[in-house]
Structures are given as structure tokens and as C-alpha cells.
N, CA, C and O atoms as a GROMACS GRO file, in nm:
protein
  452
    1MET      N    1   0.084  -0.119   0.000
    1MET     CA    2   0.000   0.000   0.000
    1MET      C    3   0.088   0.124   0.000
    1MET      O    4   0.175   0.139   0.087
    2PRO      N    5   0.068   0.214  -0.096
    2PRO     CA    6   0.146   0.337  -0.099
    2PRO      C    7   0.123   0.420   0.027
    2PRO      O    8   0.013   0.420   0.083
    3LYS      N    9   0.227   0.492   0.070
    3LYS     CA   10   0.217   0.577   0.188
    3LYS      C   11   0.219   0.723   0.146
    3LYS      O   12   0.296   0.763   0.059
    4ASP      N   13   0.136   0.802   0.210
    4ASP     CA   14   0.123   0.943   0.182
    4ASP      C   15   0.257   1.013   0.195
    4ASP      O   16   0.323   1.004   0.299
    5GLY      N   17   0.298   1.085   0.090
    5GLY     CA   18   0.420   1.162   0.092
    5GLY      C   19   0.548   1.084   0.069
    5GLY      O   20   0.657   1.143   0.075
    6HIS      N   21   0.540   0.954   0.044
    6HIS     CA   22   0.659   0.872   0.022
    6HIS      C   23   0.687   0.855  -0.127
    6HIS      O   24   0.596   0.862  -0.210
    7VAL      N   25   0.816   0.834  -0.160
    7VAL     CA   26   0.853   0.804  -0.298
    7VAL      C   27   0.783   0.674  -0.336
    7VAL      O   28   0.789   0.575  -0.264
    8ASN      N   29   0.715   0.676  -0.452
    8ASN     CA   30   0.634   0.563  -0.492
    8ASN      C   31   0.669   0.514  -0.632
    8ASN      O   32   0.639   0.399  -0.665
    9TYR      N   33   0.731   0.598  -0.714
    9TYR     CA   34   0.749   0.564  -0.855
    9TYR      C   35   0.859   0.653  -0.912
    9TYR      O   36   0.878   0.765  -0.865
   10VAL      N   37   0.930   0.604  -1.011
   10VAL     CA   38   1.032   0.684  -1.080
   10VAL      C   39   1.013   0.666  -1.230
   10VAL      O   40   1.009   0.554  -1.280
   11GLU      N   41   1.000   0.778  -1.302
   11GLU     CA   42   0.993   0.773  -1.447
   11GLU      C   43   1.126   0.818  -1.504
   11GLU      O   44   1.187   0.914  -1.456
   12LEU      N   45   1.171   0.748  -1.607
   12LEU     CA   46   1.298   0.777  -1.672
   12LEU      C   47   1.277   0.801  -1.820
   12LEU      O   48   1.184   0.744  -1.878
   13PRO      N   49   1.360   0.883  -1.883
   13PRO     CA   50   1.351   0.898  -2.028
   13PRO      C   51   1.375   0.764  -2.096
   13PRO      O   52   1.462   0.687  -2.054
   14GLY      N   53   1.298   0.735  -2.200
   14GLY     CA   54   1.310   0.606  -2.265
   14GLY      C   55   1.395   0.602  -2.390
   14GLY      O   56   1.452   0.499  -2.423
   15GLY      N   57   1.404   0.715  -2.461
   15GLY     CA   58   1.479   0.713  -2.586
   15GLY      C   59   1.429   0.602  -2.678
   15GLY      O   60   1.310   0.596  -2.708
   16ASP      N   61   1.518   0.515  -2.721
   16ASP     CA   62   1.482   0.397  -2.800
   16ASP      C   63   1.432   0.293  -2.701
   16ASP      O   64   1.512   0.222  -2.639
   17LEU      N   65   1.300   0.285  -2.686
   17LEU     CA   66   1.240   0.201  -2.583
   17LEU      C   67   1.279   0.054  -2.595
   17LEU      O   68   1.304  -0.011  -2.493
   18ALA      N   69   1.285   0.002  -2.715
   18ALA     CA   70   1.324  -0.138  -2.733
   18ALA      C   71   1.468  -0.160  -2.686
   18ALA      O   72   1.497  -0.262  -2.623
   19ALA      N   73   1.557  -0.067  -2.716
   19ALA     CA   74   1.697  -0.080  -2.674
   19ALA      C   75   1.710  -0.071  -2.522
   19ALA      O   76   1.785  -0.146  -2.461
   20VAL      N   77   1.636   0.022  -2.462
   20VAL     CA   78   1.641   0.039  -2.316
   20VAL      C   79   1.589  -0.086  -2.247
   20VAL      O   80   1.650  -0.134  -2.151
   21LYS      N   81   1.477  -0.139  -2.294
   21LYS     CA   82   1.422  -0.262  -2.235
   21LYS      C   83   1.520  -0.378  -2.253
   21LYS      O   84   1.539  -0.458  -2.161
   22GLY      N   85   1.580  -0.387  -2.370
   22GLY     CA   86   1.679  -0.492  -2.394
   22GLY      C   87   1.798  -0.482  -2.301
   22GLY      O   88   1.844  -0.583  -2.248
   23PHE      N   89   1.848  -0.361  -2.281
   23PHE     CA   90   1.962  -0.340  -2.192
   23PHE      C   91   1.930  -0.383  -2.050
   23PHE      O   92   2.002  -0.464  -1.993
   24TYR      N   93   1.823  -0.328  -1.991
   24TYR     CA   94   1.791  -0.360  -1.852
   24TYR      C   95   1.750  -0.506  -1.834
   24TYR      O   96   1.775  -0.566  -1.730
   25GLY      N   97   1.687  -0.562  -1.936
   25GLY     CA   98   1.652  -0.704  -1.930
   25GLY      C   99   1.776  -0.792  -1.930
   25GLY      O  100   1.788  -0.885  -1.850
   26GLN      N  101   1.869  -0.762  -2.019
   26GLN     CA  102   1.991  -0.843  -2.030
   26GLN      C  103   2.085  -0.820  -1.912
   26GLN      O  104   2.138  -0.915  -1.855
   27ALA      N  105   2.105  -0.694  -1.874
   27ALA     CA  106   2.202  -0.664  -1.769
   27ALA      C  107   2.151  -0.701  -1.630
   27ALA      O  108   2.228  -0.749  -1.547
   28PHE      N  109   2.022  -0.680  -1.603
   28PHE     CA  110   1.972  -0.695  -1.467
   28PHE      C  111   1.854  -0.791  -1.453
   28PHE      O  112   1.806  -0.815  -1.343
   29GLY      N  113   1.808  -0.846  -1.565
   29GLY     CA  114   1.697  -0.940  -1.559
   29GLY      C  115   1.560  -0.875  -1.540
   29GLY      O  116   1.464  -0.942  -1.502
   30TRP      N  117   1.551  -0.744  -1.567
   30TRP     CA  118   1.424  -0.675  -1.549
   30TRP      C  119   1.321  -0.723  -1.652
   30TRP      O  120   1.356  -0.762  -1.763
   31THR      N  121   1.195  -0.720  -1.612
   31THR     CA  122   1.083  -0.748  -1.703
   31THR      C  123   0.996  -0.622  -1.708
   31THR      O  124   1.001  -0.538  -1.618
   32PHE      N  125   0.917  -0.611  -1.812
   32PHE     CA  126   0.841  -0.489  -1.836
   32PHE      C  127   0.696  -0.519  -1.869
   32PHE      O  128   0.663  -0.626  -1.920
   33THR      N  129   0.612  -0.422  -1.840
   33THR     CA  130   0.473  -0.423  -1.884
   33THR      C  131   0.456  -0.302  -1.974
   33THR      O  132   0.478  -0.189  -1.932
   34ASP      N  133   0.419  -0.326  -2.099
   34ASP     CA  134   0.402  -0.217  -2.194
   34ASP      C  135   0.264  -0.154  -2.178
   34ASP      O  136   0.163  -0.224  -2.169
   35TYR      N  137   0.262  -0.021  -2.174
   35TYR     CA  138   0.138   0.056  -2.169
   35TYR      C  139   0.135   0.144  -2.292
   35TYR      O  140   0.152   0.265  -2.284
   36GLY      N  141   0.112   0.082  -2.406
   36GLY     CA  142   0.114   0.152  -2.533
   36GLY      C  143   0.255   0.156  -2.590
   36GLY      O  144   0.348   0.101  -2.530
   37PRO      N  145   0.271   0.221  -2.706
   37PRO     CA  146   0.401   0.220  -2.774
   37PRO      C  147   0.507   0.310  -2.713
   37PRO      O  148   0.625   0.300  -2.749
   38SER      N  149   0.468   0.399  -2.619
   38SER     CA  150   0.566   0.495  -2.567
   38SER      C  151   0.591   0.483  -2.417
   38SER      O  152   0.650   0.573  -2.357
   39TYR      N  153   0.545   0.372  -2.354
   39TYR     CA  154   0.565   0.359  -2.210
   39TYR      C  155   0.582   0.213  -2.172
   39TYR      O  156   0.502   0.128  -2.211
   40ALA      N  157   0.686   0.185  -2.095
   40ALA     CA  158   0.708   0.050  -2.042
   40ALA      C  159   0.734   0.061  -1.893
   40ALA      O  160   0.827   0.128  -1.850
   41GLY      N  161   0.650  -0.006  -1.814
   41GLY     CA  162   0.663  -0.002  -1.670
   41GLY      C  163   0.749  -0.116  -1.620
   41GLY      O  164   0.761  -0.220  -1.685
   42PHE      N  165   0.810  -0.097  -1.502
   42PHE     CA  166   0.887  -0.204  -1.438
   42PHE      C  167   0.856  -0.206  -1.289
   42PHE      O  168   0.810  -0.106  -1.234
   43ASN      N  169   0.882  -0.319  -1.226
   43ASN     CA  170   0.866  -0.333  -1.081
   43ASN      C  171   0.986  -0.413  -1.034
   43ASN      O  172   0.981  -0.536  -1.028
   44GLU      N  173   1.091  -0.344  -1.002
   44GLU     CA  174   1.218  -0.408  -0.967
   44GLU      C  175   1.270  -0.354  -0.835
   44GLU      O  176   1.383  -0.305  -0.828
   45GLY      N  177   1.190  -0.363  -0.730
   45GLY     CA  178   1.225  -0.309  -0.600
   45GLY      C  179   1.156  -0.177  -0.576
   45GLY      O  180   1.116  -0.147  -0.464
   46LEU      N  181   1.143  -0.097  -0.679
   46LEU     CA  182   1.066   0.027  -0.678
   46LEU      C  183   0.996   0.032  -0.813
   46LEU      O  184   1.060   0.011  -0.916
   47ASP      N  185   0.868   0.061  -0.814
   47ASP     CA  186   0.796   0.071  -0.940
   47ASP      C  187   0.847   0.191  -1.019
   47ASP      O  188   0.888   0.292  -0.962
   48GLY      N  189   0.846   0.177  -1.149
   48GLY     CA  190   0.887   0.287  -1.236
   48GLY      C  191   0.854   0.256  -1.380
   48GLY      O  192   0.788   0.157  -1.410
   49GLY      N  193   0.901   0.343  -1.467
   49GLY     CA  194   0.876   0.323  -1.608
   49GLY      C  195   0.966   0.409  -1.694
   49GLY      O  196   1.022   0.508  -1.649
   50PHE      N  197   0.977   0.368  -1.820
   50PHE     CA  198   1.048   0.443  -1.922
   50PHE      C  199   0.944   0.504  -2.013
   50PHE      O  200   0.852   0.436  -2.058
   51HIS      N  201   0.957   0.634  -2.041
   51HIS     CA  202   0.858   0.709  -2.117
   51HIS      C  203   0.924   0.773  -2.238
   51HIS      O  204   1.033   0.831  -2.226
   52THR      N  205   0.862   0.764  -2.353
   52THR     CA  206   0.918   0.824  -2.473
   52THR      C  207   0.810   0.851  -2.576
   52THR      O  208   0.700   0.796  -2.568
   53GLY      N  209   0.842   0.934  -2.672
   53GLY     CA  210   0.764   0.940  -2.794
   53GLY      C  211   0.648   1.034  -2.805
   53GLY      O  212   0.586   1.036  -2.911
   54ASP      N  213   0.613   1.114  -2.704
   54ASP     CA  214   0.504   1.208  -2.724
   54ASP      C  215   0.532   1.339  -2.652
   54ASP      O  216   0.640   1.358  -2.594
   55ALA      N  217   0.436   1.429  -2.655
   55ALA     CA  218   0.457   1.563  -2.599
   55ALA      C  219   0.483   1.561  -2.449
   55ALA      O  220   0.542   1.655  -2.396
   56ASP      N  221   0.439   1.457  -2.380
   56ASP     CA  222   0.459   1.449  -2.235
   56ASP      C  223   0.588   1.378  -2.197
   56ASP      O  224   0.615   1.358  -2.079
   57ALA      N  225   0.669   1.340  -2.297
   57ALA     CA  226   0.793   1.268  -2.268
   57ALA      C  227   0.883   1.353  -2.178
   57ALA      O  228   0.892   1.475  -2.194
   58ILE      N  229   0.949   1.287  -2.086
   58ILE     CA  230   1.037   1.358  -1.993
   58ILE      C  231   1.180   1.354  -2.044
   58ILE      O  232   1.217   1.265  -2.121
   59SER      N  233   1.261   1.450  -2.000
   59SER     CA  234   1.399   1.456  -2.047
   59SER      C  235   1.500   1.419  -1.939
   59SER      O  236   1.619   1.410  -1.968
   60LYS      N  237   1.454   1.397  -1.815
   60LYS     CA  238   1.541   1.354  -1.706
   60LYS      C  239   1.457   1.273  -1.608
   60LYS      O  240   1.334   1.276  -1.616
   61PRO      N  241   1.520   1.202  -1.516
   61PRO     CA  242   1.442   1.122  -1.421
   61PRO      C  243   1.342   1.207  -1.342
   61PRO      O  244   1.370   1.322  -1.308
   62LEU      N  245   1.227   1.150  -1.315
   62LEU     CA  246   1.120   1.217  -1.240
   62LEU      C  247   1.081   1.129  -1.123
   62LEU      O  248   1.028   1.020  -1.142
   63VAL      N  249   1.106   1.176  -1.002
   63VAL     CA  250   1.066   1.106  -0.880
   63VAL      C  251   0.920   1.142  -0.854
   63VAL      O  252   0.881   1.259  -0.858
   64ILE      N  253   0.839   1.039  -0.825
   64ILE     CA  254   0.696   1.060  -0.804
   64ILE      C  255   0.658   1.014  -0.664
   64ILE      O  256   0.682   0.899  -0.626
   65LEU      N  257   0.597   1.104  -0.589
   65LEU     CA  258   0.548   1.075  -0.455
   65LEU      C  259   0.401   1.037  -0.462
   65LEU      O  260   0.336   1.058  -0.565
   66TYR      N  261   0.348   0.981  -0.354
   66TYR     CA  262   0.208   0.940  -0.348
   66TYR      C  263   0.131   1.030  -0.253
   66TYR      O  264   0.187   1.079  -0.155
   67ALA      N  265   0.004   1.052  -0.281
   67ALA     CA  266  -0.084   1.127  -0.190
   67ALA      C  267  -0.222   1.063  -0.188
   67ALA      O  268  -0.277   1.029  -0.293
   68THR      N  269  -0.278   1.046  -0.070
   68THR     CA  270  -0.415   0.995  -0.062
   68THR      C  271  -0.514   1.103  -0.103
   68THR      O  272  -0.619   1.072  -0.159
   69ASP      N  273  -0.483   1.229  -0.077
   69ASP     CA  274  -0.567   1.343  -0.115
   69ASP      C  275  -0.481   1.438  -0.198
   69ASP      O  276  -0.407   1.519  -0.144
   70LEU      N  277  -0.493   1.428  -0.329
   70LEU     CA  278  -0.406   1.502  -0.420
   70LEU      C  279  -0.422   1.654  -0.405
   70LEU      O  280  -0.323   1.727  -0.403
   71GLY      N  281  -0.545   1.701  -0.393
   71GLY     CA  282  -0.568   1.844  -0.378
   71GLY      C  283  -0.507   1.899  -0.251
   71GLY      O  284  -0.448   2.007  -0.252
   72ALA      N  285  -0.522   1.826  -0.142
   72ALA     CA  286  -0.463   1.870  -0.015
   72ALA      C  287  -0.311   1.871  -0.023
   72ALA      O  288  -0.247   1.961   0.031
   73MET      N  289  -0.253   1.771  -0.090
   73MET     CA  290  -0.108   1.767  -0.102
   73MET      C  291  -0.057   1.881  -0.190
   73MET      O  292   0.047   1.939  -0.162
   74GLU      N  293  -0.131   1.914  -0.296
   74GLU     CA  294  -0.092   2.026  -0.380
   74GLU      C  295  -0.091   2.156  -0.298
   74GLU      O  296   0.000   2.238  -0.312
   75ALA      N  297  -0.191   2.173  -0.212
   75ALA     CA  298  -0.197   2.292  -0.127
   75ALA      C  299  -0.078   2.295  -0.030
   75ALA      O  300  -0.021   2.401  -0.005
   76LYS      N  301  -0.040   2.180   0.025
   76LYS     CA  302   0.075   2.173   0.116
   76LYS      C  303   0.204   2.208   0.043
   76LYS      O  304   0.290   2.279   0.097
   77VAL      N  305   0.218   2.158  -0.079
   77VAL     CA  306   0.339   2.188  -0.159
   77VAL      C  307   0.348   2.338  -0.183
   77VAL      O  308   0.455   2.397  -0.166
   78LYS      N  309   0.238   2.401  -0.223
   78LYS     CA  310   0.237   2.545  -0.246
   78LYS      C  311   0.269   2.621  -0.118
   78LYS      O  312   0.351   2.714  -0.120
   79ALA      N  313   0.207   2.583  -0.007
   79ALA     CA  314   0.228   2.651   0.121
   79ALA      C  315   0.373   2.640   0.169
   79ALA      O  316   0.423   2.730   0.237
   80ALA      N  317   0.439   2.531   0.132
   80ALA     CA  318   0.578   2.510   0.173
   80ALA      C  319   0.677   2.582   0.080
   80ALA      O  320   0.798   2.581   0.106
   81GLY      N  321   0.628   2.642  -0.027
   81GLY     CA  322   0.716   2.716  -0.118
   81GLY      C  323   0.744   2.646  -0.249
   81GLY      O  324   0.825   2.694  -0.328
   82GLY      N  325   0.680   2.532  -0.273
   82GLY     CA  326   0.695   2.464  -0.401
   82GLY      C  327   0.622   2.540  -0.511
   82GLY      O  328   0.524   2.610  -0.486
   83VAL      N  329   0.672   2.526  -0.633
   83VAL     CA  330   0.610   2.593  -0.748
   83VAL      C  331   0.548   2.486  -0.837
   83VAL      O  332   0.616   2.396  -0.886
   84ILE      N  333   0.418   2.496  -0.859
   84ILE     CA  334   0.347   2.399  -0.943
   84ILE      C  335   0.386   2.426  -1.088
   84ILE      O  336   0.366   2.536  -1.139
   85THR      N  337   0.442   2.325  -1.154
   85THR     CA  338   0.482   2.340  -1.294
   85THR      C  339   0.384   2.274  -1.389
   85THR      O  340   0.384   2.302  -1.509
   86ARG      N  341   0.301   2.187  -1.335
   86ARG     CA  342   0.197   2.122  -1.416
   86ARG      C  343   0.081   2.092  -1.322
   86ARG      O  344   0.092   2.008  -1.232
   87ALA      N  345  -0.030   2.161  -1.342
   87ALA     CA  346  -0.148   2.145  -1.256
   87ALA      C  347  -0.200   2.002  -1.262
   87ALA      O  348  -0.164   1.925  -1.351
   88ILE      N  349  -0.286   1.968  -1.168
   88ILE     CA  350  -0.341   1.832  -1.160
   88ILE      C  351  -0.401   1.792  -1.296
   88ILE      O  352  -0.479   1.866  -1.355
   89PHE      N  353  -0.361   1.674  -1.342
   89PHE     CA  354  -0.411   1.621  -1.469
   89PHE      C  355  -0.433   1.471  -1.454
   89PHE      O  356  -0.379   1.408  -1.364
   90GLU      N  357  -0.513   1.416  -1.543
   90GLU     CA  358  -0.540   1.273  -1.543
   90GLU      C  359  -0.443   1.201  -1.634
   90GLU      O  360  -0.399   1.256  -1.735
   91PHE      N  361  -0.410   1.078  -1.598
   91PHE     CA  362  -0.328   0.989  -1.680
   91PHE      C  363  -0.380   0.848  -1.656
   91PHE      O  364  -0.453   0.827  -1.559
   92PRO      N  365  -0.345   0.752  -1.741
   92PRO     CA  366  -0.392   0.616  -1.717
   92PRO      C  367  -0.346   0.567  -1.580
   92PRO      O  368  -0.226   0.553  -1.556
   93GLY      N  369  -0.440   0.542  -1.491
   93GLY     CA  370  -0.406   0.495  -1.358
   93GLY      C  371  -0.433   0.594  -1.247
   93GLY      O  372  -0.429   0.557  -1.130
   94GLY      N  373  -0.461   0.720  -1.280
   94GLY     CA  374  -0.488   0.816  -1.174
   94GLY      C  375  -0.477   0.960  -1.218
   94GLY      O  376  -0.504   0.994  -1.333
   95ARG      N  377  -0.435   1.044  -1.123
   95ARG     CA  378  -0.416   1.187  -1.147
   95ARG      C  379  -0.285   1.228  -1.080
   95ARG      O  380  -0.241   1.162  -0.985
   96ARG      N  381  -0.223   1.336  -1.129
   96ARG     CA  382  -0.101   1.384  -1.066
   96ARG      C  383  -0.077   1.530  -1.100
   96ARG      O  384  -0.142   1.587  -1.188
   97PHE      N  385   0.020   1.590  -1.028
   97PHE     CA  386   0.070   1.723  -1.059
   97PHE      C  387   0.221   1.721  -1.046
   97PHE      O  388   0.278   1.634  -0.979
   98HIS      N  389   0.286   1.819  -1.110
   98HIS     CA  390   0.431   1.832  -1.103
   98HIS      C  391   0.464   1.963  -1.031
   98HIS      O  392   0.386   2.059  -1.036
   99PHE      N  393   0.579   1.966  -0.964
   99PHE     CA  394   0.622   2.086  -0.895
   99PHE      C  395   0.775   2.091  -0.890
   99PHE      O  396   0.842   1.990  -0.911
  100THR      N  397   0.827   2.210  -0.861
  100THR     CA  398   0.970   2.223  -0.834
  100THR      C  399   0.987   2.262  -0.689
  100THR      O  400   0.906   2.336  -0.632
  101ASP      N  401   1.095   2.211  -0.629
  101ASP     CA  402   1.130   2.244  -0.491
  101ASP      C  403   1.222   2.367  -0.492
  101ASP      O  404   1.257   2.415  -0.599
  102PRO      N  405   1.261   2.417  -0.376
  102PRO     CA  406   1.346   2.537  -0.373
  102PRO      C  407   1.481   2.521  -0.443
  102PRO      O  408   1.542   2.621  -0.481
  103ALA      N  409   1.528   2.398  -0.462
  103ALA     CA  410   1.655   2.376  -0.532
  103ALA      C  411   1.635   2.363  -0.683
  103ALA      O  412   1.732   2.350  -0.757
  104GLY      N  413   1.510   2.367  -0.729
  104GLY     CA  414   1.482   2.357  -0.871
  104GLY      C  415   1.458   2.216  -0.921
  104GLY      O  416   1.442   2.194  -1.041
  105ASN      N  417   1.456   2.117  -0.830
  105ASN     CA  418   1.427   1.979  -0.870
  105ASN      C  419   1.280   1.965  -0.903
  105ASN      O  420   1.195   2.013  -0.828
  106GLU      N  421   1.250   1.899  -1.013
  106GLU     CA  422   1.111   1.872  -1.047
  106GLU      C  423   1.072   1.735  -0.996
  106GLU      O  424   1.143   1.637  -1.018
  107LEU      N  425   0.960   1.728  -0.927
  107LEU     CA  426   0.902   1.604  -0.879
  107LEU      C  427   0.754   1.604  -0.916
  107LEU      O  428   0.702   1.704  -0.965
  108ALA      N  429   0.688   1.492  -0.892
  108ALA     CA  430   0.544   1.483  -0.915
  108ALA      C  431   0.480   1.415  -0.795
  108ALA      O  432   0.547   1.348  -0.717
  109VAL      N  433   0.350   1.434  -0.780
  109VAL     CA  434   0.271   1.366  -0.680
  109VAL      C  435   0.151   1.307  -0.751
  109VAL      O  436   0.088   1.373  -0.833
  110TRP      N  437   0.119   1.181  -0.720
  110TRP     CA  438   0.007   1.114  -0.787
  110TRP      C  439  -0.088   1.054  -0.684
  110TRP      O  440  -0.054   1.037  -0.568
  111SER      N  441  -0.208   1.024  -0.732
  111SER     CA  442  -0.310   0.958  -0.653
  111SER      C  443  -0.401   0.878  -0.746
  111SER      O  444  -0.418   0.914  -0.862
  112GLU      N  445  -0.458   0.770  -0.695
  112GLU     CA  446  -0.556   0.696  -0.772
  112GLU      C  447  -0.680   0.784  -0.785
  112GLU      O  448  -0.719   0.854  -0.691
  113GLY      N  449  -0.742   0.777  -0.903
  113GLY     CA  450  -0.870   0.844  -0.926
  113GLY      C  451  -0.880   0.978  -0.883
  113GLY      O  452  -0.985   1.040  -0.900
   0.00000   0.00000   0.00000
């Protein structure tokens, strides 16, 4: 069960998704679940995925935290001085928002439904 405010997922740039999956599969024995042509998820100690190929593709690793109440967590992030870089939006599996911390690191927070 995900815990409120804890690291829950990591998204990485995928580039050539077939090559990336081949590398991690061969080097570390990872297996993947494909979610369309531009996303492959993994569960190898920490859930995550490789993303590529569309306007939402990321260019560097993205750490994703979990929240039971996404709106309340967004308010806490703002109150603490975080800057919302992407307002709450829906994606397959739930909803999330992105923010930067005072050091300029971009993170995201997600919740089911």
C-alpha cells in the first residue's frame, strides 16, 4: 500500500524504448509491462517506467510521490514554497501534478482516481 508523501514511482527517459528494455533485461533481468508504444513499466524493487515518444515525454528522471488526497497535497506543496509546474491532470491509472522544490528539482505527486 502506498504511503502518503513517500517516494512511490520513478519515471525515466526512454529514448529507444526497445533498446532500453533490452539493456535492462539483459544486464539486470528486469521485465516490463508495456502501456502503449511509448511507455514500459517495471517493478524491480521500486515501481517505475520508461517514457518516450510524445509531448509528455520527460527529459530527465522524475521522482513521483504518493498522496491519498491530491488536492490537499498540492496545497501543502504550495504553502511550503513549491512551485506547481503542471497542474493536476489525469493519466492512465490516476491523477497527478508536477512541482519544483526550492533547489529547482522537479518532482510529481500522484493519486488513484
